[in-house]
N, C-alpha and C positions, 0 to 999 in steps of 0.2 A: 504494499499499500503506499503510495505517495505520501510524504509528511511535509509539513511547513514549519519552519521555527519562527515564532513571533516574539520579538523583544520589545518591551513596554517600559521605557525608562521614566518614572514618574518621581514627584517630590520627596517621598518617604521610602521608595524601594524601586529597585530594578527587577523586572519580573520577566521570565522565559516562559513560553508555552510551545508545546509541539502539537499541532492539529494536523487532521487528515483534510482531504480535498472536499469534506461535507462541513467542516467547521468542529468537529468533535475533537474534544481535548483528550490527549494520549499521556500527556506529562506535563507537570508544571514545576518551577522552582522560583525563588525570590530570595533576594539578598536586601536587607535594609540599609539605607544611608540616612546620614544626618544633613540636617540644614542648619547652619549657623548664622546667627544675628548679632554681630559683633558691635553694631551701633545701631540706634534707633533708625528704620528706614532701610537698613542694610539686610540683605538676605543671600547667602553664599553657599556654594557647595565645592567639595573638593573635586577637581577633574579626575586627577588620578585614582580617587576613591570610587566615582562613577564607573569609570572605565573597568576597574577591578571587580565592582558589583556586578556589572553585565557579564563579564567572563564567569563570574562565580554562578550567576542564575543559569547561564546557560550549561555549565559543567553538572549543575544538579540535574537538568532534564535529560542531558545525555547519558548520565547514570541511571537513571530510572529506565530508559529505553533499552539499555544493554544493546545486544546485537541489532535491535531495530533501528538504532541510530542511522544505519546505512540507508534507509528510507527516506531520510530528510534530503529533499532536493532543492530547497531554496529557503532564504530567510528575508524577513522584513523588519524594520526598526521605526517604532513609534517614540517620538521625544517630546519633552515639553518646548511647546512652541517658541516662546519669546524668551527663553534662556539664552544666554550668549556667553562665549568665551574667546581668550586669545591664546594662541599655542604656536609653538615652534614649528615651522613648516618642514624642518629638515629632521627633527628628532621626534615631533609628535607630542612633546611635553608641554603641559598646561603652563602658560606663563602668568595667568590670573586665576582668580577663582572664576568657577561657573557663576555669573551673576544670574540668579534667579528672577523669573518674572515677577517675583514678589518685592524684588528690591527696588526702592523707589529715592535712592540717594541723590539724583540728579533732578528732584521735581522742581525746586525753585527754578533752576537755569531753563528747564522745559516750559515752566509758566511764563517765564520771559519772552519765548518766541511765538506764544500763541497768538496774540494779537495780530501780529504782522505775516505769519506763516501758516497758521492752524488750518485755513480753509484749503490752500494750496496743496499741503501735505495731505490732507485727507482725501482730496481729489486725486492724487498721485497714487497714493498707497492703500487707500480704503481703510485708513487707521487715523484715529485722532492722536494727535501729539500727546505723548503719554509717557511718564518715567518708568513705566512698565517694559516698554519696548527696548531692543538692543542699542540703538545708536547712541543715546546719551551715556550709556555705561562704557562703551567702547571708547568714546571720548574721554570718559573719566579716567579709564585704564590708561589711556595715552598720556594723559596729564599726570598721573598719580603713580605709576608703576614703572620703575627703571627698567625692569626686564622687557617691557613691551616696547619701550623707547627705544633700548639697544637692539631688539630685533627689527625694529622699523630700519634704524640706521643700517644694519647689516643686510637688510634685504631677505630675512628669514621669518617675518611676521606672517602668521595666517590669523585671521579672526573672523567672526560671523556667528551664526546659529549653533547651539550646542549639537543640534543633530549633525551637522557637518562636521564638527570635532569627532563625534562619536564615530560617524561612517569613517573618517579618516583613520581612526585607531583601530577600529573593528577589521577594515579591509587590509588584506596583504598588499594590495596595490597603492595604498595610501591616497584613495580616491578624494580629491580636493572639489567638492561640488555641493550644490544647495537645491532643494527642491522648492516649489513656489510658496507653500505654505509657512514654513520656517523661516525662509527667505524673507518674506513680507513682513514677518514679525520683528526683524530689525528697523524697520521704518526706513529702510534704504532702497527698496525695491519698488519699482514701478509696475503696476498692474498691467498698465497697457503695452508697454515695450517688453515686459516679462524679462527684465534684467536691473541690474544696478543702476541707480539714477545719479549722474554727475551733479545735478543742481542739489540733491539731498545730501551726497557726500559733502559738498561745499558748505551746505547750512549748518551742519554738524561739525565742520572742521576737521574732516577725515581724509586722510590721502587715499587715492585709488591704487588699484593693483594688488590688494591684500586680500580681499573677499573671494570666495569660492565661486567656480564657474556655475551658472544658472543651468540647471537641467530639469526635465520632467520627474514626476513623481515615481512612475516605473521606469527604471535606468539601469544600466550596467555599473552598479555601484562597486563591484569588486568581489573578492572572496572572502568569507569568513572563515578562518582556519582557527579551531580552537577545540580542545577536549576530545580530539580524534576525529572530528569531521571537518569536511572543507567544502561548503557550499556557497553557491552565488547570493549576494544580496541583491534583490531585486525590487525592492520598494522602500522608500524612506517617506515618512509623513509626520506631521505633528500629532500629538495624541488624542486631541479633541476632534480633530479632522478625520483620523482613522477611525473614531469611534461611530462615526456616521455610518460606516461601512459595516458595521458588526454584524449586521442581519442581511448583507446582499447590497445590492443596488439601491440607491436612496430614493424615496418617495418624494415627489416635488409637493404634494398636499400634505406633508406631514411636518411637523415642529419637532425638531430634534433637541432634546434637552439632557445634557450631561451634568450631573452635580456632585461634585467632589470637593477639593480643596477650593476651589472656584465654581462656578457655573457658568453654562452657556446655553444658549438657544439659538439653534442653526436652522436656516431653511436652505435647502439646496435646490440648484437650478442649472439647466444646461444652456442657459442663455446670459450673456453678459448682463447683469440688472443695472449697470451704470452706476452714477452717484446716487447712494442713499443717504440723505442727512441723518446724523445722529446715530448711525449703525456702522459696523464694521462690514466690508466687503472684501472678498478675496477668492482665492483658487483652492480647492480641497482635493482636486485631482486632476492631473494633467498628462496625457500620453498622446501616442501619435494618432488616437481615434476620436478621443472626447475631452472636452474640459468641463468639469463641474465647478460651479461657482457657488458661493455662499454668500447669504446675508446674515449677520450674526450679532447678537446682544450679548453682553457678557456682564456677570455679577461677581465682584471680586471677594466678596464676604458671603462664602458658603461654609465649607468645613473651616475656613479660618476665623469665621465668626463664632464657631462653637469654642474654638481655643480660646478666643478673646473672652467670651462669656463665662467660661469656666474660670479663668482669671478673677473677673469682676466678682463671681459668686463665691470665690473660695471652694469650687467642687472639682476633684481632680478628673473626673471622666464624666462630664455633663451629658455626652452623648448616650450612656448607658439609662439615663433617666427619661429621656425624651419620648420615647414611645409611650410610656405611661402618661406623662404630662400631656401630650397631645391629645389623648382620649379623654381628658377631663373636661367638663363643662365649664364655661366661664367666659368673662370678657378680657381678654389680655389687654394691656397697654398698646400702643404702637411704636415700632422701633424704626428709627431712621438709620439705615445701614449704609456707612461708607467705610466699613472695614477694608483695609488694603487699599483705600482709594474707590472712589464711587464711579463705576462704569457706565453702560449705557442705559437708558437714553440720556442720561443727566451729564457725565463727564465733569466731574469735580475730584480732582485728584487729593485736595487737602480738606475734604468734607468731614465734619467733625460728627462721629456717630452719637446718638442719644435717642433716650426714651422719651416718648410723649405720653406722660400718665405714669401712675404708679402702679406696683403689683407685688405680688409675692415672687420669690425666685422662680418657682415654676411657670408663674404667669409671664415673667420676663424671657424665660427661655421658649415658650410658646411664641412670644413676640418676635424673637429672632428668627424663630423658623418660617413664621408667616411673612416676614421682612424678604426672605429668600424667594418665596412665592410670589409676593408682591413685586419685587424688581424683575422677575422672570415674565410676570404677566405684563409689565410695562412695556418692556421689549417686544413682546408678542404683539400688543396692542399698536405699538409704534411701527414694526415692521408690515403689518397689515395694512397700512397706509400706501405701501408701496408695491406689494405683491398680493396675490389672492391669498383670502385668509385660509388658515389650515384647516383641515377636516379632522385631524386626530394628532396626538402628542405621543411621542415615545420617550421614555426616559431611561437613563443608565446612570452609572456611578454609584459610589459607596453611599451618599447621602439619600439617595434615591431608594434606598430601603426603608426609609421612614414612611409608613403607610399613612400617617396623618399630613404629611407633605404632599403626598400623591392625590389624597383626597382634595385638598385645598386647591392644588392646580387644576384639579378637574371642574371643582366648583366656581372657581374665579373665571377659567377660560371657556366654560360651556362644551368642552372638548373630552371624548374619552381619553384616558391616560392609559397607555399600553406600557407596561413594565415586565420585561423579561428577566428570567434568571440568568443572568449573565454580569457577573461582576467585573469579567474580563473583557469589556466592550472595545477598549483602544487595541489590546492585542489581538483580539479576534478580527477586529477591522483591518489592521495592518497585514494579518495572515490572508485575508481574503484579497487585498490587492497584490501581495507578493506571489500568490498562487495564480494570478492571471484572470480573477474575476471568475470563479467557477459558478454555474447555472443554478446549482443547488447547494445553498450555504445556510447553515445553521438552523435549518427547518424543524428540528427536534426540540427546540428550545421550549420551554414552559412559558406561556405569558398570562400575565394577569392584567384585568382591564378594571380601572376603577371609573365608573360611571360620573357623568357629570349632574351630581345631586345639587339641587338648589340649596343655596345657604345665604340667606338675606343679610344676616348679621356679618358674615365674612365679607360679603360684597360691599356693605357699608363701611367696614373698617378699610377695606381697599380704598373705596372713595376718599375717606378721610385721610389715608395716608398718602395717597396722590397729591391731594390738596397742600398737604404739608411739605411734601417733597418739593413741588412746583415753587411753593412760596420760599423754601428754604435756599434752592438752587438758581432760582429765576428762570428756569427752564420748563417751558410747556410742551409736552411732547403730543398733546392732542388737539 
C-alpha cells in the first residue's frame, strides 16, 4: 500500500503522521517544543530545536511502521505561516530565533507606516500591515543581530518563511524555495506578480537577493532522508491553509473554521476575489492546473486567550473547566478580545482587552469563549458582503472540541456546523496535497453536526458586543 508522510510543525509540537491514499492514519508521532517569551511582545523558538523535533517525530512513525516504511512514497510539510527566520545559506544553521507569528516586537514601527502605506500594502499583499508578519521582524534582525549582518556582508544570508528554512534543512538538496501562502505572510510577496515585490522590500529597508525562489505549492522540494527512508518532499503549505484540504477538495459554499492557538475562518474559491476590504486574501494552493484563492478572517485570541484567562483567574488548567461552565445557564458579561492583537475585521494591534460587565470566574470564562464565536461571526458577516453567503460551516482544531462553542457558532450564524473527529486537520490536508489530491479522501471520518438552534439571548449579546467593539475601535464592518 502506498503511504504518505505528513509533517505538521505547530506552535507547541512537531507532529508526523503516515497515512494511506484514502487518508487513513497508520502511524503518528510527536515531539513537543518550547516557545520563549523573553520580553513583552516577543515570542521565539529555537530553530535547531524545531528541526530536531521534526526529525524526532519522523523517527517515531518510522519505528512504528517497521518494514512497512518501504511503502512511504512521498512527504508533505505544513508549517506555521507567519513565522520567519534568518539562516546561513552555506551551513543551514539558524542565525536568529524563529520569530513566532505571535511576536509583536516591531508593532510601534509598523503603526508608523500605516497612514502612508497601509492601503497600498493591503492591495499588493492581501494583508494588513501587522507586526505578526515577517517583514518587520527580518528588519529587526538585520538591525540587532550581528550574525545576520555578518552573513549579509559575506553574501551567505538566507531569510524568509520558517517553511522555507525547514524545507532547506529537511531536503538533501538544500532547496531554497517558498510557496505562495507562507511567502505572502512575510508581507513582501505580491499576489498579482506571485513574486517578491521590490517596492515592499524598499519600504521595510530590506536588501534584495536573499529571499527564496517563488515556487508553487506542489513542487520538487527535494529528498527527505532520515531514519532509514528517502522520499521526495512534494508539497509545502501553511498549516491553516493545509487544514482546508483535510477532507479533500474544498467546497466554495462552505466557511472553513480552524480554532487552535489562534482561529481562522476561510472561504476558498477558484477565481481571484480581488481586493476585499478589512479581510485577508491569498493563495492556498497553486499548481500547474489550478489556483485556489482564499478570503480569510483571523482571530488571534483563541487558545492564547485561555492562557491569558488562566493567569487572570489563577487557574492552572482553565480549559478543563470549560465544558462544564459552557453548559451552565446564565448571562455572562461581554469580553472585548484583543489578546495577541485584534485581527479582522477590526485590525487594532494594540487593542486593550477588557470585560464589559461583572461576573463570577466561570461567567468570565464563558464570556471569553463567546468572544471567539463573536469574532468569527463578525468576520463571516463581513466576508459575506463580498462573496455569496456560506451554506454550512466546517470546524477543526483543538478548541473546536468544545461543544458549547460549536453550538454558539451554529446559533449565531444560522448555519449547520459540521465537526469531524479529526484533530490532525493540517497534517491530513498536507498529506492530501502531497499525494496528488486522491479522489477518495478521508471519507470514513465520523461527523457530528450542530444544528442552528435559535438563541435570542446569545444573538442579543452578540449585537451588544458588536456595538461595543465598533465604538471602541471606530470600525464599522456592516
